[in-house]
VMD Tcl script that builds the backbone (N, CA, C; Angstrom):
set m [mol new atoms 195]
animate dup $m
set s [atomselect $m all]
$s set {name element resname resid chain x y z} {
  {N N UNK 1 A -16.329 4.880 -7.641}
  {CA C UNK 1 A -15.905 6.243 -7.556}
  {C C UNK 1 A -16.789 7.236 -6.795}
  {N N UNK 2 A -17.927 6.666 -6.342}
  {CA C UNK 2 A -18.850 7.477 -5.491}
  {C C UNK 2 A -18.129 7.872 -4.288}
  {N N UNK 3 A -17.301 6.945 -3.682}
  {CA C UNK 3 A -16.621 7.232 -2.499}
  {C C UNK 3 A -15.725 8.431 -2.610}
  {N N UNK 4 A -14.973 8.405 -3.818}
  {CA C UNK 4 A -14.121 9.465 -4.035}
  {C C UNK 4 A -14.784 10.813 -4.027}
  {N N UNK 5 A -16.062 10.920 -4.683}
  {CA C UNK 5 A -16.691 12.057 -4.762}
  {C C UNK 5 A -17.112 12.514 -3.322}
  {N N UNK 6 A -17.581 11.590 -2.482}
  {CA C UNK 6 A -17.824 11.999 -1.115}
  {C C UNK 6 A -16.600 12.424 -0.377}
  {N N UNK 7 A -15.553 11.911 -0.570}
  {CA C UNK 7 A -14.234 12.342 -0.056}
  {C C UNK 7 A -13.861 13.786 -0.354}
  {N N UNK 8 A -14.005 13.887 -1.621}
  {CA C UNK 8 A -13.691 15.283 -2.185}
  {C C UNK 8 A -14.695 16.320 -1.763}
  {N N UNK 9 A -15.843 15.945 -1.516}
  {CA C UNK 9 A -16.886 16.891 -0.954}
  {C C UNK 9 A -16.562 17.305 0.445}
  {N N UNK 10 A -16.109 16.314 1.173}
  {CA C UNK 10 A -15.766 16.601 2.603}
  {C C UNK 10 A -14.504 17.541 2.625}
  {N N UNK 11 A -13.513 17.170 1.692}
  {CA C UNK 11 A -12.337 18.065 1.584}
  {C C UNK 11 A -12.743 19.577 1.256}
  {N N UNK 12 A -13.698 19.749 0.338}
  {CA C UNK 12 A -14.168 21.113 -0.046}
  {C C UNK 12 A -14.781 21.815 1.101}
  {N N UNK 13 A -15.634 21.065 1.874}
  {CA C UNK 13 A -16.281 21.676 2.965}
  {C C UNK 13 A -15.316 22.172 3.996}
  {N N UNK 14 A -14.307 21.338 4.152}
  {CA C UNK 14 A -13.213 21.856 5.202}
  {C C UNK 14 A -12.468 23.033 4.597}
  {N N UNK 15 A -12.223 23.110 3.354}
  {CA C UNK 15 A -11.553 24.319 2.771}
  {C C UNK 15 A -12.512 25.505 2.935}
  {N N UNK 16 A -13.798 25.382 2.743}
  {CA C UNK 16 A -14.651 26.400 3.001}
  {C C UNK 16 A -14.617 26.935 4.368}
  {N N UNK 17 A -14.603 25.998 5.252}
  {CA C UNK 17 A -14.606 26.364 6.720}
  {C C UNK 17 A -13.330 27.071 7.100}
  {N N UNK 18 A -12.233 26.688 6.566}
  {CA C UNK 18 A -10.996 27.279 6.746}
  {C C UNK 18 A -11.005 28.668 6.325}
  {N N UNK 19 A -11.554 28.973 5.202}
  {CA C UNK 19 A -11.777 30.333 4.613}
  {C C UNK 19 A -12.556 31.220 5.535}
  {N N UNK 20 A -13.587 30.672 6.197}
  {CA C UNK 20 A -14.541 31.552 6.879}
  {C C UNK 20 A -14.354 31.540 8.427}
  {N N UNK 21 A -13.598 30.632 8.878}
  {CA C UNK 21 A -13.372 30.394 10.367}
  {C C UNK 21 A -11.835 30.792 10.647}
  {N N UNK 22 A -11.549 31.964 10.771}
  {CA C UNK 22 A -10.067 32.333 10.893}
  {C C UNK 22 A -9.456 31.928 12.248}
  {N N UNK 23 A -10.329 31.728 13.292}
  {CA C UNK 23 A -9.877 31.362 14.518}
  {C C UNK 23 A -9.422 29.850 14.538}
  {N N UNK 24 A -9.988 28.996 13.723}
  {CA C UNK 24 A -9.768 27.609 13.651}
  {C C UNK 24 A -9.151 27.200 12.246}
  {N N UNK 25 A -8.595 28.220 11.479}
  {CA C UNK 25 A -8.184 27.899 10.203}
  {C C UNK 25 A -7.177 26.693 10.228}
  {N N UNK 26 A -6.191 26.880 11.030}
  {CA C UNK 26 A -5.184 25.669 11.201}
  {C C UNK 26 A -5.811 24.349 11.277}
  {N N UNK 27 A -6.927 24.225 12.210}
  {CA C UNK 27 A -7.601 22.886 12.320}
  {C C UNK 27 A -8.197 22.422 11.015}
  {N N UNK 28 A -8.889 23.432 10.364}
  {CA C UNK 28 A -9.680 23.039 9.116}
  {C C UNK 28 A -8.698 22.659 8.041}
  {N N UNK 29 A -7.480 23.393 7.941}
  {CA C UNK 29 A -6.536 22.995 6.893}
  {C C UNK 29 A -5.984 21.699 7.154}
  {N N UNK 30 A -5.753 21.276 8.454}
  {CA C UNK 30 A -5.282 19.979 8.792}
  {C C UNK 30 A -6.274 18.944 8.364}
  {N N UNK 31 A -7.563 19.308 8.487}
  {CA C UNK 31 A -8.650 18.310 8.089}
  {C C UNK 31 A -8.636 18.172 6.578}
  {N N UNK 32 A -8.326 19.287 5.879}
  {CA C UNK 32 A -8.231 19.237 4.393}
  {C C UNK 32 A -7.027 18.276 4.088}
  {N N UNK 33 A -6.005 18.264 4.741}
  {CA C UNK 33 A -4.848 17.466 4.326}
  {C C UNK 33 A -5.338 16.002 4.608}
  {N N UNK 34 A -6.041 15.703 5.638}
  {CA C UNK 34 A -6.478 14.388 5.960}
  {C C UNK 34 A -7.412 13.843 4.871}
  {N N UNK 35 A -8.411 14.721 4.440}
  {CA C UNK 35 A -9.336 14.216 3.416}
  {C C UNK 35 A -8.578 14.067 2.002}
  {N N UNK 36 A -7.631 14.871 1.809}
  {CA C UNK 36 A -6.852 14.799 0.613}
  {C C UNK 36 A -6.077 13.594 0.523}
  {N N UNK 37 A -5.527 13.211 1.539}
  {CA C UNK 37 A -4.831 11.884 1.633}
  {C C UNK 37 A -5.676 10.704 1.549}
  {N N UNK 38 A -6.971 10.793 2.029}
  {CA C UNK 38 A -7.898 9.750 1.900}
  {C C UNK 38 A -8.332 9.626 0.356}
  {N N UNK 39 A -8.374 10.760 -0.249}
  {CA C UNK 39 A -8.723 10.756 -1.729}
  {C C UNK 39 A -7.629 10.004 -2.484}
  {N N UNK 40 A -6.349 10.414 -2.157}
  {CA C UNK 40 A -5.307 9.741 -2.791}
  {C C UNK 40 A -5.240 8.308 -2.601}
  {N N UNK 41 A -5.486 7.891 -1.346}
  {CA C UNK 41 A -5.625 6.471 -1.011}
  {C C UNK 41 A -6.624 5.727 -1.894}
  {N N UNK 42 A -7.802 6.387 -1.976}
  {CA C UNK 42 A -8.858 5.790 -2.687}
  {C C UNK 42 A -8.636 5.675 -4.158}
  {N N UNK 43 A -7.972 6.549 -4.755}
  {CA C UNK 43 A -7.500 6.549 -6.165}
  {C C UNK 43 A -6.480 5.564 -6.438}
  {N N UNK 44 A -5.436 5.361 -5.457}
  {CA C UNK 44 A -4.524 4.196 -5.557}
  {C C UNK 44 A -5.227 2.880 -5.464}
  {N N UNK 45 A -6.107 2.792 -4.511}
  {CA C UNK 45 A -6.868 1.439 -4.378}
  {C C UNK 45 A -7.601 1.214 -5.634}
  {N N UNK 46 A -8.241 2.176 -6.224}
  {CA C UNK 46 A -8.938 1.979 -7.478}
  {C C UNK 46 A -8.147 1.486 -8.570}
  {N N UNK 47 A -6.916 2.122 -8.696}
  {CA C UNK 47 A -6.009 1.656 -9.805}
  {C C UNK 47 A -5.490 0.267 -9.539}
  {N N UNK 48 A -5.191 -0.033 -8.266}
  {CA C UNK 48 A -4.803 -1.485 -7.976}
  {C C UNK 48 A -5.781 -2.486 -8.388}
  {N N UNK 49 A -7.110 -2.154 -8.101}
  {CA C UNK 49 A -8.207 -2.988 -8.453}
  {C C UNK 49 A -8.251 -3.140 -9.927}
  {N N UNK 50 A -8.034 -2.062 -10.641}
  {CA C UNK 50 A -8.239 -2.050 -12.122}
  {C C UNK 50 A -6.996 -2.937 -12.701}
  {N N UNK 51 A -5.888 -2.909 -12.023}
  {CA C UNK 51 A -4.711 -3.567 -12.721}
  {C C UNK 51 A -4.564 -5.066 -12.245}
  {N N UNK 52 A -5.407 -5.566 -11.398}
  {CA C UNK 52 A -5.339 -6.942 -10.833}
  {C C UNK 52 A -5.355 -7.927 -12.089}
  {N N UNK 53 A -6.148 -7.611 -13.017}
  {CA C UNK 53 A -6.340 -8.642 -14.191}
  {C C UNK 53 A -5.314 -8.524 -15.217}
  {N N UNK 54 A -4.342 -7.628 -15.184}
  {CA C UNK 54 A -3.316 -7.579 -16.182}
  {C C UNK 54 A -2.258 -8.589 -15.959}
  {N N UNK 55 A -1.805 -9.140 -17.036}
  {CA C UNK 55 A -0.794 -10.248 -16.871}
  {C C UNK 55 A 0.631 -9.676 -16.893}
  {N N UNK 56 A 1.571 -10.198 -16.022}
  {CA C UNK 56 A 2.895 -9.798 -15.984}
  {C C UNK 56 A 3.129 -8.334 -15.850}
  {N N UNK 57 A 2.241 -7.578 -15.453}
  {CA C UNK 57 A 2.417 -6.118 -15.238}
  {C C UNK 57 A 2.475 -5.291 -16.523}
  {N N UNK 58 A 2.184 -5.879 -17.657}
  {CA C UNK 58 A 2.269 -5.116 -18.860}
  {C C UNK 58 A 0.970 -4.177 -18.910}
  {N N UNK 59 A 1.217 -3.068 -19.492}
  {CA C UNK 59 A 0.142 -2.148 -19.709}
  {C C UNK 59 A -0.756 -2.656 -20.855}
  {N N UNK 60 A -1.905 -2.097 -21.003}
  {CA C UNK 60 A -2.800 -2.433 -22.153}
  {C C UNK 60 A -2.243 -2.071 -23.360}
  {N N UNK 61 A -1.514 -1.000 -23.416}
  {CA C UNK 61 A -0.869 -0.631 -24.685}
  {C C UNK 61 A 0.265 -1.561 -25.165}
  {N N UNK 62 A 1.056 -1.955 -24.229}
  {CA C UNK 62 A 1.952 -3.024 -24.571}
  {C C UNK 62 A 1.410 -4.271 -24.867}
  {N N UNK 63 A 0.286 -4.641 -24.387}
  {CA C UNK 63 A -0.402 -5.901 -24.716}
  {C C UNK 63 A -0.922 -5.848 -26.158}
  {N N UNK 64 A -1.290 -4.656 -26.594}
  {CA C UNK 64 A -1.917 -4.525 -27.938}
  {C C UNK 64 A -0.752 -4.561 -29.031}
  {N N UNK 65 A 0.420 -4.182 -28.692}
  {CA C UNK 65 A 1.550 -4.289 -29.672}
  {C C UNK 65 A 1.979 -5.682 -29.868}
}
mol reanalyze $m
mol bondsrecalc $m
mol representation Tube
mol addrep $m
């Protein structure tokens, strides 16, 4: 999850730049969208990795019942 922290930090920096650089605001907001998508991809990858060991796609709660 360290990678996610780094990605979110980059997203935040781009948001700050968008706030203070009015001439290039559109550019920085586009960068924000790219970093945001990278974060979502990283989260999805993490959950896929966590779910690899589950059998038949059942959730942990269903397995406990």
